[in-house]
Each structure stands twice: as C-alpha cells, then as structure tokens.
C-alpha positions in Angstrom: -32.6 -146.4 29.4 -29.8 -145.4 31.7 -27.5 -147.9 30.0 -28.3 -146.2 26.7 -27.5 -142.8 28.2 -24.2 -144.0 29.7 -23.1 -145.5 26.4 -24.3 -142.5 24.3 -26.7 -144.7 22.4 -29.7 -143.6 20.3 -32.2 -142.1 21.2 -30.2 -140.3 23.9 -27.1 -139.6 21.8 -27.7 -135.9 21.0 -29.0 -134.5 24.2 -27.6 -133.3 27.6 -26.9 -136.5 29.5 -27.3 -135.0 33.0 -30.7 -133.7 32.2 -31.8 -137.0 30.7 -30.6 -138.9 33.8 -32.7 -136.6 36.0 -35.8 -137.0 33.8 -35.5 -140.8 33.9 -34.9 -140.7 37.6 -38.1 -138.8 38.2 -40.1 -140.7 35.6 -43.2 -142.3 37.3 -44.1 -144.4 34.3 -43.9 -144.8 30.5 -47.6 -144.4 29.5 -47.9 -141.9 26.6 -49.2 -139.0 28.7 -46.6 -139.4 31.4 -43.8 -140.0 29.0 -44.6 -137.0 26.7 -45.1 -134.6 29.6 -41.8 -135.6 31.2 -39.9 -134.5 28.1 -42.0 -131.6 27.0 -41.3 -129.8 30.3 -37.5 -129.5 29.7 -38.2 -128.9 26.0 -40.3 -125.8 27.0 -37.5 -124.6 29.3 -34.9 -124.8 26.6 -37.2 -123.1 24.1 -37.7 -120.2 26.6 -33.9 -119.9 26.9 -33.6 -119.9 23.1 -36.1 -117.1 22.8 -34.2 -115.1 25.3 -30.8 -115.7 23.6 -32.2 -114.7 20.2 -33.7 -111.5 21.6 -30.2 -110.7 23.0 -28.6 -111.4 19.7 -26.6 -114.5 21.0 -27.1 -116.7 17.9 -24.8 -119.5 19.1 -26.6 -119.8 22.5 -30.0 -119.7 20.8 -29.1 -122.4 18.3 -27.8 -124.7 21.0 -30.9 -124.1 23.1 -33.2 -124.8 20.2 -31.4 -128.0 19.5 -31.9 -129.1 23.1 -35.6 -128.2 22.9 -36.0 -130.2 19.7 -34.1 -133.2 21.3 -36.4 -133.2 24.3 -39.5 -132.9 22.2 -38.2 -135.8 20.0 -38.0 -138.0 23.1 -41.5 -136.9 24.0 -42.9 -138.3 20.7 -40.6 -141.3 20.8 -40.8 -143.9 19.4 -43.9 -142.8 17.5 -46.8 -140.3 18.0 -49.5 -143.0 18.3 -51.2 -141.1 21.1 -52.5 -137.5 21.2 -49.9 -136.6 23.9 -47.1 -137.9 21.7 -48.6 -136.2 18.6 -48.5 -132.9 20.4 -44.8 -133.6 21.2 -44.2 -134.2 17.5 -45.8 -130.8 16.7 -43.1 -129.3 19.0 -40.4 -131.3 17.2 -41.2 -129.7 13.9 -41.4 -126.2 15.5 -38.2 -126.4 17.5 -36.3 -128.1 14.7 -37.3 -125.3 12.2 -36.0 -122.7 14.7 -32.7 -124.6 15.2 -31.9 -125.1 11.5 -32.7 -121.4 10.8 -29.7 -120.5 12.8 -27.3 -123.2 11.3 -24.1 -122.1 9.8 -24.6 -124.4 6.7 -27.4 -123.2 4.4 -30.6 -125.2 5.0 -34.1 -125.0 3.8 -37.4 -126.9 4.1 -39.0 -127.8 0.8 -42.6 -129.0 0.2 -43.5 -130.5 -3.1 -46.8 -131.7 -4.5 -47.4 -135.4 -4.6 -49.9 -137.2 -6.8 -51.3 -139.4 -4.1 -54.3 -141.7 -4.3 -57.6 -140.9 -2.7 -56.6 -142.1 0.8 -53.1 -140.5 0.6 -51.5 -137.1 1.3 -50.8 -134.6 -1.4 -47.3 -133.3 -0.3 -43.8 -134.5 0.3 -41.8 -132.4 2.8 -38.0 -132.6 3.1 -35.0 -130.6 4.3 -32.0 -129.6 2.2 -28.6 -128.9 3.6 -25.7 -127.7 1.4 -22.0 -127.6 2.4 -20.8 -124.0 2.7 -19.1 -122.6 -0.4 -19.6 -125.7 -2.6 -20.8 -125.5 -6.2 -22.9 -128.3 -7.5 -21.9 -130.8 -4.7 -23.0 -134.4 -5.0 -26.3 -135.1 -3.2 -27.2 -137.8 -0.7 -30.9 -138.4 0.0 -31.1 -139.6 3.6 -33.9 -141.1 5.7 -34.2 -143.0 8.9 -36.4 -145.9 10.1 -39.5 -146.5 12.2 -38.7 -144.0 15.0 -35.8 -141.8 13.8 -37.2 -139.6 11.0 -35.9 -136.9 8.7 -35.1 -134.5 11.6 -33.1 -137.2 13.3 -31.3 -138.1 10.1 -30.3 -134.5 9.7 -28.6 -134.6 13.1 -27.0 -138.0 12.7 -25.4 -137.5 9.3 -23.6 -134.2 9.7 -20.5 -136.0 8.6 -21.8 -136.0 5.0 -22.0 -132.3 5.0 -18.4 -132.0 6.4 -17.3 -134.3 3.6 -18.7 -132.0 0.9 -22.1 -133.6 0.2 -25.4 -131.8 0.0 -28.0 -133.8 1.9 -31.8 -134.1 1.4 -33.7 -135.5 4.4 -37.1 -137.1 3.8 -39.4 -139.4 5.7 -39.7 -143.0 4.5 -43.3 -144.4 3.9 -45.4 -144.7 7.0 -43.7 -142.3 9.3 -43.4 -138.6 10.0 -44.9 -136.4 7.3 -44.8 -139.1 4.6 -47.9 -138.9 2.5 -48.2 -142.7 2.1 -48.1 -145.8 4.3 -45.7 -148.6 3.6 -46.6 -150.8 0.8 -45.5 -152.6 -2.3 -45.1 -149.5 -4.4 -44.6 -146.8 -1.8 -41.2 -145.8 -3.2 -43.4 -143.4 -5.3 -42.8 -140.8 -2.6 -39.2 -140.3 -3.7 -40.2 -139.2 -7.3 -41.1 -135.6 -6.2 -37.7 -135.4 -4.5 -35.8 -136.4 -7.6 -37.9 -134.0 -9.6 -37.1 -131.1 -7.3 -33.4 -131.9 -7.4 -33.5 -131.9 -11.2 -35.0 -128.4 -11.3 -32.7 -127.0 -8.6 -29.2 -125.7 -8.5 -28.2 -129.3 -7.7 -29.7 -130.6 -10.9 -26.4 -131.6 -12.5 -25.1 -133.4 -9.4 -24.6 -137.1 -8.8 -27.1 -138.6 -6.4 -26.9 -141.3 -3.8 -29.3 -142.6 -1.2 -28.7 -143.7 2.4 -31.4 -145.5 4.4 -30.8 -146.1 8.1 -32.3 -148.9 10.2 -35.6 -150.0 8.8 -35.2 -147.4 6.2 -32.3 -149.3 4.7 -34.9 -151.5 3.1 -36.0 -148.6 0.9 -32.4 -147.8 -0.1 -32.1 -151.3 -1.4 -35.3 -151.0 -3.3 -34.4 -147.7 -4.8 -31.0 -149.0 -5.8 -32.9 -151.3 -8.1 -36.1 -149.4 -9.1 -34.2 -146.1 -9.6 -30.9 -147.5 -10.7 -30.8 -145.1 -13.6 -31.0 -142.1 -11.3 -28.5 -143.1 -8.7 -24.7 -143.2 -8.5 -24.8 -145.3 -5.2 -27.0 -146.5 -2.4 -26.5 -147.6 1.2 -28.6 -149.9 3.2 -27.5 -149.4 6.9 -29.3 -152.0 8.9 -32.5 -152.6 6.9 -34.3 -155.8 6.0 -34.7 -157.3 2.6 -36.7 -160.6 2.7 -36.0 -162.7 5.8 -36.8 -159.8 8.1 -40.3 -159.6 6.8 -41.2 -163.3 7.3 -43.6 -164.1 10.2 -41.1 -166.4 12.0 -38.4 -163.6 12.1 -41.0 -161.2 13.3 -42.0 -163.5 16.1 -38.3 -163.9 17.1 -37.7 -160.1 17.0 -40.9 -158.8 18.6 -39.2 -158.5 22.0 -35.7 -157.5 20.8 -33.8 -156.4 23.9 -32.0 -153.6 21.9 -35.3 -151.7 21.5 -36.5 -149.5 24.4 -40.3 -149.7 24.0 -43.3 -150.3 21.8 -41.4 -152.0 19.0 -44.3 -153.9 17.4 -46.8 -151.0 17.8 -44.2 -148.7 16.1 -43.7 -151.2 13.3 -47.4 -151.7 12.8 -47.9 -148.0 12.4 -46.0 -148.2 9.1 -49.1 -149.9 7.6 -51.7 -148.0 9.6 -52.1 -150.7 12.3 -51.5 -150.9 16.0 -50.7 -154.6 16.9 -48.2 -157.4 16.2 -50.9 -159.2 14.2 -51.6 -156.1 12.1 -47.9 -155.8 11.2 -47.3 -159.5 10.5 -50.3 -159.6 8.2 -48.7 -156.9 6.0 -45.0 -157.0 6.2 -44.3 -160.0 4.0 -45.4 -158.0 1.0 -42.3 -155.9 1.4 -40.0 -158.8 0.4 -37.7 -157.7 -2.4 -37.1 -161.3 -3.2 -40.7 -162.1 -3.7 -41.2 -158.9 -5.7 -38.4 -160.0 -8.1 -36.5 -156.8 -7.4 -33.3 -158.4 -6.1 -32.6 -159.9 -9.5 -32.9 -156.6 -11.4 -29.9 -154.5 -12.2 -28.9 -152.1 -9.5 -26.6 -149.1 -8.9 -23.5 -149.7 -6.7 -25.0 -150.8 -3.4 -23.4 -151.0 0.1 -24.9 -153.2 2.7 -23.9 -152.7 6.4 -25.2 -153.9 9.7 -24.2 -155.3 13.1 -23.5 -159.0 12.8 -25.8 -159.8 15.9 -28.8 -157.6 14.9 -31.9 -158.8 16.7 -34.3 -156.4 15.0 -33.5 -157.0 11.3 -32.0 -160.2 10.1 -28.3 -159.9 9.2 -28.8 -162.9 6.9 -30.8 -160.6 4.6 -27.6 -159.0 3.5 -26.0 -162.4 2.7 -29.2 -163.2 0.7 -28.8 -160.0 -1.3 -25.2 -160.9 -2.2 -26.6 -164.0 -3.9 -28.9 -162.1 -6.3 -28.6 -159.5 -9.1 -25.5 -157.4 -9.6 -22.4 -157.8 -7.3 -22.6 -155.6 -4.2 -20.4 -154.4 -1.3 -21.1 -155.6 2.2 -19.6 -155.2 5.7 -20.7 -156.6 9.0 -19.6 -154.8 12.2 -19.6 -155.9 15.8 -22.7 -155.5 17.8 -26.4 -155.6 17.3 -28.8 -153.5 15.3 -26.8 -151.2 12.9 -23.5 -152.3 14.5 -20.9 -150.4 16.4 -17.6 -148.9 15.3 -16.6 -146.3 12.7 -19.6 -147.1 10.5 -20.6 -143.6 9.5 -17.0 -142.6 8.6 -16.8 -145.8 6.5 -20.0 -145.0 4.7 -18.8 -141.5 4.0 -15.5 -142.9 2.5 -17.4 -145.4 0.4 -19.7 -142.7 -0.9 -16.8 -140.4 -1.7 -15.3 -143.2 -3.9 -18.6 -143.7 -5.7 -19.2 -140.0 -6.3 -15.5 -139.0 -6.6 -15.9 -136.6 -9.5 -17.4 -133.8 -7.4 -16.1 -134.5 -3.8 -12.8 -132.9 -2.7 
C-alpha cells in the first residue's frame, strides 16, 4: 500500500498522501470492519470541515474538503462493498461526492433514467453529466471504470476530457455501483437509457464516444460493435476481450501482484458471486470471440494497455486486431493499464475522431 502511495498509484492517487500514510501506519488489519472504520473516521473529519467552510461562504475550501471526504469514503468501500461496513462507506461516497460536484466550476448534474429491467433487475440507471464551461453542443464521451473504480472515480480520473472540450457522462458498468444489472451476455442493455437521454437533451446533436477503463474496457469493445451506428469512437483502456475470460488465465491472474486485495471476490461480485469458483463458472460467457461480436463491423476503436498486464491479458488486444474492422492499438510500459502519457494520448485520439466539434 505504501508503495502505491509513494508512486501516486490508484487507489491513492487523488487523496492527501500524508493522511493516507498515517492511516496505513495505524491500520491494525484489513478485515472489512477495521478497514472501513479506518477510512470513515478521516472522511467524517473532512466532511465536518466542509460543512464549516460552506457555512462561512468559502466555496473553494468546502469543495476541497468534500473531495477529501469522498476520497476517504471511497477507500472505505474499496475495492467493493461486499460487507455491511463497506456498504455503509459506499453510502457516504455517494453523499460526499454529490456535495463535492455541487460546488464544481464546470456545470454538473446527476441524472436518473428508467430502465426496463427484468424481474430480478433494477429499474433505474443513474449517471453524472459534466459539461465544459461555455461550450455549445460539445461532443460527448460516455465513461465508466472497472470492478472497483466506478462512475465517481471515472469522474475524477478523466478531467482531462472536460479540459479538452468534451462533455462527459459517467455511468457504472454492469455488476458494480448503482448498475441495475449484473454482468452477463447481454448486459450492455444498461447503456440504452443513457443514449436515449443524450438524444433528448441539449447534447442530442453531438457526436458520441465511449471510454471503458480497466475491466470496463471490455464493455467499450462490445459497444463499439453492438452500438457502432451510435458511436463515433470507442476506447478500451486495459479491458479483456476473450483470453482474459478463460479459466487458465483466471488461474494465472487470481493473485496478480498489482492488485491490493480481494481481487477474485471483487471480480465474482460482477455476477453476484463471492468466490473464484463463482467467477470462473461465469466469466467465459463474456468472450466477444465466442459471441461472434469481434467479426461484426465496429466504429473506430482504440485498444490500449500495459504490455505486462497481469490482470487482463495483453494478448486480447492482439487477438482483436485479427478480427473485424481494422483498429488502432498501443501498448505502454508497465502492468495493468500501463504507465506514461496514456490519458493525454487517448484525449488526442478522441479529438481526431470527433474533430468537427472540438477546438
């Protein structure tokens, strides 16, 4: 954990490092109750400071304190709220995040749309919308994260898109956060209400791209094919496609050293399970090769990852290049998701694909 802190790595990349070092130093264990409590204590302290600053009319100080409160609460529910203590931390995540974005300089809003789910599914899709200040009909990038970094985290990590002139829509992929469905062979249905909302909004005439991060890159590749007529571009940043979902890769990656804790339990939660066996029994159905998706037409698709990824197979992107329409790919140094100027490179690529509306 301290190595991640010193290198500014996720999940400690958007929080006060000195405070994190102290919490880790004092941490007696990582069981869910101990872990959540350790982070919710400083979260509450930051929230109290934010309330005081708001009451005094100091918007900037209040906003910064709310962001720190959110960041602490996020660590409290990390990597997934698979215990009541971590679920309580996730409740604080949503509360503190809402208070933080309410004070943002860029216009932001939370949108909830009805979802025609099945009997065992939810009935709503929730997402955040952020618009670049002063832009008229900016192009839109729909963004989501992976198994542990959700729509709130994607909002924080993709500010460069807003600075480049894109409006962003942040949603949870299937099986995480507030998503109404678990992962499955047709779970891309949850994006349909998002597209419908965009169509009826002031962004309705805009070009649309999608960006899936980490495990969520899988869904970007799928949407690039299944929703090719709706999209101007798609980016898979670190996600699996076929090889990643095979039992032999899962066996190799179940103890990936790049992941801090509970990797298999967090993956299994995508399908409603808790164990490695639960996950391996279901994940092969996600294969885009076996589904026949890879050989369908796609929108322009960018595939990026670290060349030494131990969580999701880099060979998946090589496989994708051998099927369907030609694609763009780039491997970076390092492990999962790579290291280097990856987000700036993604922004540049998206600007080229959606060039008509981006200054």
